[in-house]
Structures are given as structure tokens and as C-alpha cells.
C-alpha positions as CSV (number, residue, x, y, z in Angstrom):
1,M,26.6,157.0,138.7
2,F,24.8,156.7,135.3
3,T,21.1,156.7,134.7
4,A,19.6,154.0,132.5
5,L,19.1,156.6,129.7
6,Q,22.8,157.6,129.9
7,L,23.9,154.0,129.8
8,S,21.6,153.3,126.9
9,Q,23.0,156.3,125.0
10,L,26.6,155.2,125.7
11,A,25.8,151.7,124.6
12,A,24.3,153.0,121.3
13,A,27.2,155.3,120.7
14,A,29.8,152.6,121.3
15,W,28.2,150.1,118.9
16,S,28.8,150.1,115.2
17,G,28.1,146.5,114.3
18,P,25.1,144.7,112.9
19,A,22.7,144.7,115.9
20,A,18.9,144.5,115.7
21,A,18.6,146.0,119.2
22,H,20.6,146.8,122.4
23,F,19.4,146.7,126.0
24,A,21.0,148.6,128.9
25,T,19.9,148.3,132.5
26,V,21.1,149.7,135.8
27,S,20.4,147.7,138.9
28,H,20.7,149.2,142.4
29,Y,20.7,147.1,145.6
30,Q,20.5,148.7,149.0
31,A,20.6,146.4,152.0
32,P,19.0,147.5,155.3
33,D,22.4,147.4,157.0
34,G,23.7,150.1,154.5
35,Y,25.4,147.9,151.9
36,A,24.8,149.2,148.4
37,R,25.8,148.0,145.0
38,T,25.1,149.1,141.5
39,Q,25.3,146.7,138.5
40,Y,25.3,147.8,134.9
41,S,24.2,145.4,132.2
42,V,24.5,145.9,128.4
43,S,23.5,143.4,125.7
44,Y,23.6,143.6,121.9
45,H,21.3,141.3,119.9
46,V,22.6,140.2,116.5
47,G,20.2,137.8,114.8
48,T,19.3,135.2,117.4
49,V,22.5,135.7,119.5
50,C,22.7,137.9,122.6
51,H,26.0,139.3,123.6
52,L,25.6,140.3,127.3
53,A,28.0,141.7,129.8
54,Q,27.6,142.9,133.4
55,A,30.0,145.0,135.4
56,S,30.1,147.5,138.3
57,C,31.4,150.2,135.9
58,P,29.3,151.3,132.9
59,F,32.3,151.6,130.6
60,E,33.4,148.1,131.5
61,A,30.0,146.7,130.8
62,V,29.9,148.3,127.3
63,A,33.4,147.2,126.5
64,A,32.8,143.7,127.7
65,A,29.6,143.3,125.6
66,V,31.5,144.5,122.5
67,R,34.4,142.0,123.3
68,T,31.9,139.2,123.6
69,F,30.6,140.0,120.1
70,A,34.2,140.2,118.7
71,A,35.2,136.9,120.4
72,V,32.6,134.8,118.5
73,Q,33.4,136.3,115.1
74,P,35.4,134.0,112.7
75,H,39.0,135.0,112.5
76,P,40.1,137.2,110.8
77,S,37.0,139.4,111.0
78,L,37.1,143.0,109.8
79,T,33.7,143.6,111.4
80,A,34.9,142.6,114.8
81,A,38.0,144.8,114.5
82,L,36.0,147.8,113.5
83,V,33.4,147.3,116.2
84,V,36.1,147.1,118.9
85,V,38.0,150.2,117.6
86,H,34.8,152.2,117.3
87,A,33.7,151.3,120.8
88,A,37.1,152.2,122.3
89,R,37.0,155.6,120.6
90,A,33.4,156.3,121.8
91,L,34.2,155.2,125.3
92,R,37.4,157.3,125.4
93,K,35.4,160.4,124.2
94,A,32.6,159.8,126.8
95,A,35.1,159.3,129.6
96,A,36.8,162.5,128.7
97,A,33.5,164.4,128.6
98,F,32.5,163.1,132.0
99,S,35.9,163.9,133.6
100,G,35.7,167.5,132.5
101,A,38.5,167.4,129.9
102,P,38.6,170.3,127.6
103,L,36.6,169.9,124.4
104,P,38.6,169.2,121.3
105,R,39.5,172.1,119.0
106,P,36.9,172.9,116.4
107,G,37.8,171.7,112.9
108,F,38.7,173.7,109.8
109,A,35.1,174.4,108.8
110,A,34.3,176.0,112.1
111,R,37.4,178.2,112.0
112,A,36.7,179.2,108.4
113,R,33.1,180.2,109.3
114,R,34.3,182.2,112.2
115,R,36.8,184.2,110.1
116,R,34.3,185.2,107.3
117,P,34.3,188.9,106.5
118,V,31.3,190.8,107.9
119,V,29.8,193.5,105.8
120,S,27.4,196.0,107.6
121,G,26.3,193.4,110.2
122,L,25.5,190.7,107.6
123,R,27.7,187.9,106.6
124,R,28.5,187.2,103.0
125,A,27.3,183.9,101.7
């Protein structure tokens, strides 16, 4: 279960398009008889248009909001394609992080810094 802050951070990380603002909400419903439901809503506001999606999964809500933006773009649209690809990559990374997958290997710069020679306890610049 995501908090509203986590959903907002996921929505911000998944978006790369021209949005003035985004809103992310989490709604919980608990009935007296024990029935419970959680609803995630994400909306991106581009100009005067709101691209809104709701789902029972936070990843589905973000992906659906991105798809609603891409659906209204004129075809062919490079912006729509880039937004969808970026969102898919961000959602994939977030899902891997939440599932406990191992972190990706560090890049070349991190390996190079780790292998610098050490002289009398100080690193050379």
C-alpha cells in the first residue's frame, strides 16, 4: 500500500512531459462490515486539459494517466512516445525497487573511483 507522498513521488518520476502540475491521491474506504478498498488517482495538468486516471494499483493509475495524455496527442507525436517510454522505465525501476530486486551495478565512474590508488591514507586527486 502506497502513501500519498509515495504516489506523488512516483507520479513525478514517471512524468517527462509538459505539465504545469500533477496531483496524486489515495482514497481508502472501510465499511462497517469489514469491506475495504483503496483507490489511487493520478492527474497531470497540461495547459487547460487534465489527464486523469484511477485504479486499484498505483502503477496502473500512473500508467493510465500517461496513456490518456498520449492518446490525445496528434499522430505521430514524438512527445507522446517519449513520455510513454520514460514512464514505463520509471515504473519498471520503482517496481523492481519495491520488490527487493538487487540494485543495478554501479557505472564506470563509481568503479573507477573505487580503484584509485591510495597514498598514506589520502586519495590522489
